[in-house]
C-alpha positions as CSV (number, residue, x, y, z in Angstrom):
1,M,224.7,-160.5,-37.6
2,K,221.7,-161.7,-39.2
3,K,221.4,-164.3,-36.1
4,K,222.0,-161.6,-34.0
5,N,219.3,-159.6,-34.9
6,R,217.2,-162.7,-35.0
7,W,217.6,-163.0,-31.4
8,V,217.2,-159.1,-30.6
9,C,213.7,-159.2,-32.5
10,L,212.6,-162.6,-30.4
11,G,213.4,-160.5,-27.3
12,L,211.4,-158.2,-28.6
13,I,208.5,-159.8,-29.3
14,L,209.2,-161.8,-25.9
15,L,209.4,-158.7,-23.9
16,L,206.1,-157.1,-25.6
17,A,204.3,-160.8,-25.1
18,V,204.9,-160.1,-21.2
19,W,203.9,-156.6,-21.4
20,I,200.6,-157.3,-22.7
21,G,200.3,-160.2,-20.4
22,F,201.0,-157.6,-17.2
23,S,200.4,-154.7,-18.5
24,N,197.2,-154.4,-16.7
25,D,199.2,-155.3,-13.5
26,I,201.9,-152.9,-14.3
27,V,199.7,-150.2,-15.0
28,A,197.5,-150.5,-11.8
29,K,200.7,-149.8,-9.6
30,L,201.8,-147.0,-11.4
31,C,198.5,-145.1,-11.2
32,P,198.2,-142.3,-9.4
33,Y,194.1,-142.5,-8.9
34,S,191.9,-145.1,-7.5
35,T,191.5,-147.9,-9.9
36,V,187.7,-149.6,-9.9
37,K,187.1,-152.9,-8.6
38,T,184.9,-155.8,-9.4
39,A,181.9,-156.2,-6.7
40,M,179.3,-158.3,-5.7
41,F,176.2,-156.2,-5.4
42,S,174.5,-158.3,-2.6
43,D,177.4,-157.1,-0.6
44,F,176.3,-153.8,0.0
45,L,172.4,-155.0,1.1
46,G,171.3,-153.1,4.6
47,E,168.6,-151.8,6.3
48,G,169.0,-147.9,6.3
49,T,168.1,-146.2,3.2
50,P,170.8,-143.4,2.3
51,I,170.1,-139.6,1.4
52,C,172.4,-138.8,-1.3
53,A,173.6,-136.2,-3.9
54,I,176.0,-136.5,-6.8
55,D,177.3,-132.9,-7.2
56,Q,180.0,-133.3,-9.5
57,F,180.9,-135.8,-12.3
58,L,184.4,-135.0,-14.6
59,P,186.0,-137.1,-16.8
60,Y,189.1,-136.6,-17.7
61,G,189.4,-137.8,-21.1
62,D,193.0,-139.4,-20.9
63,M,194.4,-143.3,-21.4
64,L,193.5,-144.1,-18.2
65,E,189.7,-143.5,-18.6
66,T,189.7,-141.2,-15.4
67,V,186.9,-139.6,-13.4
68,G,186.4,-137.5,-10.7
69,I,183.5,-137.5,-8.4
70,Q,182.6,-135.7,-5.4
71,G,178.7,-135.5,-3.5
72,W,177.4,-136.0,-0.5
73,A,175.6,-138.8,1.5
74,Y,174.3,-140.2,5.1
75,V,172.2,-142.7,6.5
76,P,169.9,-140.8,9.4
77,T,171.5,-142.1,12.8
78,Q,172.1,-140.6,15.8
79,E,175.6,-142.9,17.0
80,D,178.6,-142.4,16.3
81,S,179.7,-142.1,12.9
82,R,183.2,-141.0,12.8
83,D,184.3,-144.7,11.0
84,C,181.3,-143.8,8.0
85,K,182.3,-144.7,5.0
86,T,180.9,-144.1,1.0
87,I,180.8,-146.5,-2.3
88,M,179.8,-145.5,-5.2
89,V,178.0,-149.0,-7.0
90,L,177.8,-149.5,-10.8
91,Q,175.7,-152.8,-11.9
92,N,174.2,-153.8,-15.0
93,E,172.9,-157.4,-16.0
94,E,176.8,-158.6,-16.6
95,Y,178.6,-156.8,-14.6
96,C,179.0,-155.1,-11.1
97,Y,182.0,-152.5,-9.9
98,E,182.8,-150.7,-6.4
99,L,184.2,-146.9,-6.6
100,P,185.1,-146.8,-2.9
101,F,185.9,-143.4,-1.5
102,E,188.7,-142.6,1.3
103,L,188.4,-140.9,3.8
104,P,191.9,-138.9,5.0
105,E,192.7,-138.5,8.7
106,D,192.7,-134.5,8.1
107,Y,189.2,-134.9,6.4
108,E,188.6,-131.6,9.0
109,N,190.2,-130.0,7.0
110,Y,188.1,-130.1,3.3
111,V,185.0,-128.3,3.2
112,F,183.9,-130.4,0.4
113,L,184.2,-133.1,3.0
114,V,182.6,-131.9,6.0
115,R,180.0,-130.5,3.9
116,S,178.7,-128.5,6.7
117,D,175.9,-126.8,4.7
118,V,174.3,-130.5,4.3
119,I,175.0,-131.3,8.5
120,D,173.5,-127.9,9.2
121,A,170.4,-127.9,7.0
122,N,169.6,-131.1,7.7
123,H,170.2,-131.0,11.5
124,L,172.8,-133.9,11.7
125,T,175.3,-134.9,14.4
126,H,177.4,-136.6,11.7
127,Q,181.0,-135.6,11.6
128,T,181.3,-135.9,8.1
129,V,178.6,-136.1,4.7
130,G,180.9,-135.5,2.0
131,Y,182.6,-137.6,-0.1
132,A,185.3,-137.3,-3.1
133,G,187.5,-139.7,-5.1
134,E,189.5,-140.1,-8.6
135,F,188.9,-143.2,-10.0
136,A,190.6,-145.0,-13.6
137,T,188.5,-147.0,-15.1
138,Y,190.1,-148.6,-17.7
139,M,189.8,-152.2,-16.6
140,M,185.9,-152.1,-16.7
141,E,183.8,-153.1,-19.6
142,N,181.8,-150.7,-21.9
143,G,178.6,-150.1,-21.7
144,I,175.4,-148.5,-19.2
145,Y,175.0,-149.1,-15.6
146,D,172.8,-148.0,-12.5
147,V,174.7,-145.7,-9.9
148,Y,173.9,-146.6,-6.8
149,I,175.4,-145.0,-3.6
150,Y,176.2,-147.4,-0.5
151,R,176.8,-145.3,3.3
152,W,178.0,-147.3,6.3
153,E,177.6,-145.1,9.3
154,N,177.8,-147.4,12.0
155,E,176.5,-151.3,12.5
156,N,173.0,-149.9,12.9
157,A,172.8,-147.6,10.2
158,Y,173.4,-148.7,6.7
159,G,172.3,-149.3,3.4
160,I,172.3,-148.7,-0.5
161,V,170.3,-146.5,-2.7
162,H,169.7,-146.6,-6.2
163,T,170.8,-142.7,-7.3
164,E,168.3,-142.4,-10.5
165,K,171.4,-142.1,-12.6
166,Q,173.0,-144.4,-15.0
167,L,176.5,-144.0,-16.2
168,V,176.7,-144.1,-19.8
169,K,180.7,-145.9,-20.8
170,Q,182.2,-145.9,-24.4
171,D,186.3,-146.0,-23.3
172,A,187.1,-142.7,-22.0
173,D,183.7,-141.6,-22.8
174,L,182.0,-141.3,-19.4
175,R,178.8,-139.7,-18.6
176,L,175.7,-139.2,-16.3
177,R,172.5,-139.4,-17.3
178,N,168.9,-139.6,-15.9
179,W,167.8,-143.7,-15.4
180,R,166.3,-144.3,-18.9
181,C,163.1,-146.3,-19.0
182,V,163.8,-149.7,-21.0
183,A,161.1,-150.5,-23.8
184,A,159.8,-154.4,-22.8
185,D,157.0,-156.2,-24.1
186,K,153.8,-156.2,-23.0
187,P,153.7,-158.4,-19.9
188,A,151.9,-162.1,-21.2
189,I,149.5,-162.1,-17.8
190,P,145.9,-161.4,-17.2
191,L,144.6,-157.7,-17.0
192,E,142.4,-157.7,-13.9
193,E,139.9,-155.4,-14.1
194,E,137.7,-155.4,-11.1
195,T,140.1,-154.8,-8.4
196,V,140.1,-151.0,-7.1
197,R,143.6,-149.3,-8.3
198,Y,144.4,-145.6,-8.0
199,S,147.4,-143.9,-10.1
200,S,148.8,-140.6,-11.0
201,L,151.2,-139.1,-13.7
202,E,152.0,-135.9,-11.6
203,A,155.5,-134.6,-12.9
204,S,156.7,-134.2,-16.3
205,S,159.1,-132.1,-18.0
206,V,161.1,-131.8,-21.0
207,A,165.0,-131.3,-21.2
208,D,168.2,-132.1,-22.8
209,G,166.4,-134.3,-25.7
210,E,164.8,-136.5,-23.2
211,L,161.1,-137.0,-21.8
212,M,161.4,-136.8,-18.1
213,L,157.6,-138.8,-16.1
214,S,157.3,-139.1,-12.8
215,G,154.1,-140.4,-10.4
216,W,152.7,-143.1,-8.7
217,M,150.5,-146.3,-8.7
218,F,149.1,-148.7,-6.2
219,V,146.3,-151.6,-6.0
220,R,144.5,-151.6,-2.9
221,G,145.4,-154.1,-0.7
222,K,148.6,-155.2,-2.4
223,N,151.7,-154.6,-1.2
224,S,153.4,-152.2,-3.7
225,D,157.2,-153.2,-3.3
226,K,156.2,-156.1,-5.5
227,Q,155.2,-154.3,-8.2
228,Q,156.6,-153.3,-11.1
229,I,155.0,-150.3,-13.4
230,Y,155.0,-149.8,-16.6
231,L,154.3,-146.9,-18.8
232,N,152.6,-147.5,-22.0
233,I,152.9,-145.0,-24.8
234,K,150.6,-145.4,-28.3
235,D,150.3,-143.2,-30.9
236,E,147.3,-141.8,-33.0
237,A,148.0,-144.9,-35.5
238,G,147.7,-147.1,-32.8
239,T,151.3,-148.4,-32.5
240,D,152.2,-148.8,-29.1
241,V,155.4,-149.6,-26.7
242,W,156.1,-150.6,-23.3
243,Y,158.4,-149.4,-21.2
244,T,159.6,-150.2,-17.7
245,T,160.0,-147.4,-14.6
246,L,162.3,-146.8,-11.5
247,P,160.2,-148.1,-8.4
248,T,160.9,-145.3,-5.7
249,E,159.5,-144.7,-2.2
250,R,156.2,-142.2,-1.9
251,A,155.9,-141.8,2.0
252,D,153.5,-139.1,1.1
253,V,150.7,-141.2,-0.6
254,A,151.2,-144.2,2.3
255,N,150.9,-141.4,4.8
256,G,147.8,-140.2,3.0
257,Q,146.2,-143.8,2.3
258,K,147.0,-144.8,6.3
259,D,148.8,-147.6,4.8
260,D,152.6,-148.4,5.1
261,R,152.3,-151.4,2.0
262,Y,152.5,-148.3,-0.4
263,I,155.5,-146.4,0.2
264,Q,157.0,-148.5,-2.8
265,C,154.4,-147.2,-5.2
266,G,156.2,-143.9,-6.7
267,F,157.9,-144.4,-10.1
268,K,160.4,-142.0,-12.2
269,G,162.0,-142.8,-15.8
270,T,163.2,-140.8,-18.4
271,I,162.2,-141.2,-22.6
272,S,164.6,-140.2,-25.3
273,L,162.2,-137.8,-27.4
274,D,163.8,-139.8,-30.5
275,D,161.2,-142.8,-29.2
276,I,158.3,-140.6,-29.3
277,P,156.5,-139.2,-32.1
278,D,156.1,-135.4,-32.2
279,Y,152.2,-135.3,-32.1
280,A,149.5,-136.7,-29.8
281,V,150.3,-139.7,-27.7
282,T,148.2,-141.4,-25.0
283,V,150.1,-142.5,-21.9
284,T,149.0,-145.1,-19.7
285,V,150.5,-146.1,-16.2
286,F,150.0,-150.0,-15.6
287,A,151.1,-152.1,-12.6
288,E,152.2,-156.0,-12.5
289,I,151.7,-157.9,-9.1
290,D,151.4,-161.2,-8.7
291,G,151.3,-162.6,-11.8
292,R,148.3,-159.7,-12.5
293,L,148.3,-157.1,-14.5
294,Y,146.1,-153.7,-12.9
295,R,145.7,-150.7,-15.7
296,G,145.5,-147.2,-14.1
297,D,145.1,-143.9,-15.4
298,A,145.2,-142.5,-19.1
299,Y,146.8,-139.5,-20.1
300,S,146.8,-137.7,-23.5
301,M,150.2,-136.0,-24.3
302,N,150.8,-133.6,-27.3
303,L,154.6,-132.8,-27.8
304,D,156.0,-130.3,-29.5
305,K,159.9,-131.7,-29.7
306,E,161.3,-128.1,-31.3
307,Q,159.9,-126.0,-28.8
308,N,160.6,-128.4,-26.1
309,L,156.3,-127.8,-25.5
310,F,154.0,-130.2,-24.3
311,T,150.6,-130.8,-22.4
312,V,149.7,-133.3,-20.2
313,N,145.6,-134.2,-19.6
314,K,144.3,-136.8,-17.8
315,I,141.5,-138.8,-19.7
316,E,138.6,-139.2,-17.9
317,E,136.6,-142.6,-17.9
């Protein structure tokens, strides 16, 4: 009897080992949702720039770490786009994943896929611009990911765009947040004082425990698509922190200067209020281009975190 029990235990241990070894494959086959797939970011490059929005991001909180996503995207085109496809791409320094949205054959029966509101508002000829899907993310590594949307209309209109959002994943806890600036070391490169440069800290707001900043900067005669814009925040004690920013297109600035080299001169980013002193600070815009650092305008900021109130004023030289 003892020998029989021993064999039963050994069999159960072996079965458990097999289950552990193949559990992901088994779950993937039984999973009612699409599964996030590993990807190569370079596979999604293109000439076009999608226009898009994420309307819904709903974590289910289940054991499959599922999330429901809905939105719309398109690349401007006058050509046929009936075979369009939309993919969400998640990337950080270590991993890259894709979430391909499937378009059913009877998509015209789904208002949230056709999105006539977007088509009419933008005078599009597209058959559909909406996307929706449910994805199990249990095989995805925890971390913070930049969120991109890849859109393919036809062989002449396709590309990828940063949504200015980040996905924060900790197992079944998934959430979207505004792209957050990253603290960085001061660039160890020469500061160029003589070259003509222009900058502006245009928009700023406080919400949900974050300070959101945006603006633009360009250096006369330099291609802005080669620059990295930093924000330097210094408190009254002289302690300062450098932050990276997210580059954005500013066609209005380029058009105003009549120079396409400045199209990518925009920047955006958010900073947690926990990282900013609750009193006067100075925010200075810097641009790094071709191994040189250029100083832009400086702004004084007074922040009242309790009231979500602050003032920003340019410091005149």
